N, C-alpha and C positions, 0 to 999 in steps of 0.2 A: 159696460157691455160687453166691449170689446173682451176684457178679460174673461168674462160670463162664458162666451161664446167660444174660446179659446179653448176653456176647462169643457165644456161641453163634450167640441169636438174630440177633444182627447180621449172623455173619455168613450167616444164612441169607438174611436179607433184603436183602444185599449181592448174593446168588447169585441171589436172584428179580428183582431188580431188573438186573443183568447180562443175566439169560433176557431180560426184558421185554424189554429195549432193545436186541438180539438180534433176536427177533422182528417190532421196530416194524420194522429197517432192514431186515430181509428183507421185510416186508410193503412198504415203501417203493420195495423193489429192482422188485418184481413189481409194483405199481402202476405206476412208471415203465414199466417192457417193455409192461404194457399201450397204455398210453399210444401209446409209439413202434409198438405194432401198429396201434391205433386210425389212426395217421397213416396210415401204410405202405397200411392197406385203402383210405383214403380219397383217397389219389393212384392208385391203383387202380382206384377207382371213376371218379375222373376222366377216368384217360386212357381208360378205357374209354367212358365218355358222350362225349370227344373223337371219339373212332374209331366211334363210331356216328355222330357229327353231320358226318362228310366226304361228299361226295360219291362215292355207290357208282359203279365204272367201268359205263361204258354196256356193259350185259349181252348184249345182242343182237351186239355187234362182237368181246365177248371170245369167246362161243360161233362165230360165225361162224370165226373162226378156228381150230378143231377140224378135225383131220384130219394130212394129209400133207402135207409141202412139201418142195420141192428147193431146197437151199442151197449157193449157191455164195460162196466166201467168198476175196477178192482181198488180200493185203498191200498196204497202200499207207503205212505206216511201220513201222519198228524197228528195235533198234537193241539189238539180242540177237544173240549170235553163234548161228550154227545157222539163221538165219533170212532173208532178204531179199526184199525190197520186189519184188512181182512173183507169187510163190508165191503158189499157188492149192490151195484145197481144196472137195471135194465131199459133200456131207452131207444125209444126209436126218432131216429133224427133224419130229416128230409133235407135235404142240401137243394138250392138252389143257385142261377145266378141273377147278377141283374150289375150290368155296366161296370164287367169285371171283378167287380164286389160278391162273393161270396154268402149265402143269407142260408142258414140253417136254424130250423126250425125244430126242439128238443120237446119229446110227447111221451108222456107216461100214462097208462091206463086210458087212449085216447083223446087226452087233453094236454095243451101245450103248455110247459112250465118255463122254458126258456126261449130266448132266442139268440144266436150268435150272429156277428157279422165278422167278416177279415176279408185275408188275402192269402194268392199264392206267392211264397216269397224264396225264388229257388223252386227247392223240390220240397218247401214243408209249407204244411196251409196251417195259417196262423187266424183264429177267432177270440174272438171277446164277447162277453155277453153281453146283452142290450137290459138294462133294468125295466121290467115293467110293474103294473100295480099289484099291489099282492102278492110278491112273490117273499120267499120263506131266506130270502139272504138278501134284502133292498141295498147294504152297504158295502157286501163285499164285492171284489175285484174277482171274475171266474174270466179265468185264460185255457186258451185248446191249444194244442202243435199234434198236427197229423202228419204222418206221412204214408202216401201208397206203397205198400210192401207185396202187392201182389194185384192182380186186373182186377179183383173181386175184394181186398183187404186194406181197411187202412189201420195203423196203429199209432201210440200216440200216449199225449198226456193232457189234462186235465189238472187244472191249481186251483184251489178259491182261497185266497185271501180274503179274511175276515178283520173287521178294523180292531178288534182286541186282539190281535198280535197272535192269533194262531191262523193255524194252515193247515189243508187238505189236497195230499195230491194224489189222484188219480191211474191205473196203467189205463187205457183205452184199446178197446177192439174194436173194430167196428167191420162188419160183412154186409155186403148188398142183399138187401131183403129180396126173394124170389118173387120175381112178378108174378101178379095173380094169372089164374086162367080166366081166359074169358068164358063165359057160358051164354048159349043163345037161348 
């Protein structure tokens, strides 16, 4: 009888020991997860701090871009079928700003055809097209580089890189649109 009780006690002790070992492993895993989470948070804080330390763009210049610009695009380079050097397009680009970012709505025939976002980097405005439903080039990467060349004039390039490894480059000239006359 004493042997049976010792055997039962031994089994209970082994079971408790196994449970304690399992709990210990769970706690070690949680501790490791917390350590990883803390490291990720530290990296995120460092990234935010490094962004805060970057020089802020000239907000007066960014604000001066706000408004409507008449945009002329002339194709200067292409290896895409259906596109030719000399092709030209005219659009109306409306610039605005939001929290230091530049937003541009490109319109043709009174319809928004593309939206760009970007920032001023030094004296150059860098924009990237944001994809929209129903656009004609949904998989293309479209970038724009612009520089203020005169008080009412921007010049630069628009580059379209299609997924089929072809590219179209346009020379851009933007002139500030005249403000409409107010009539009473």
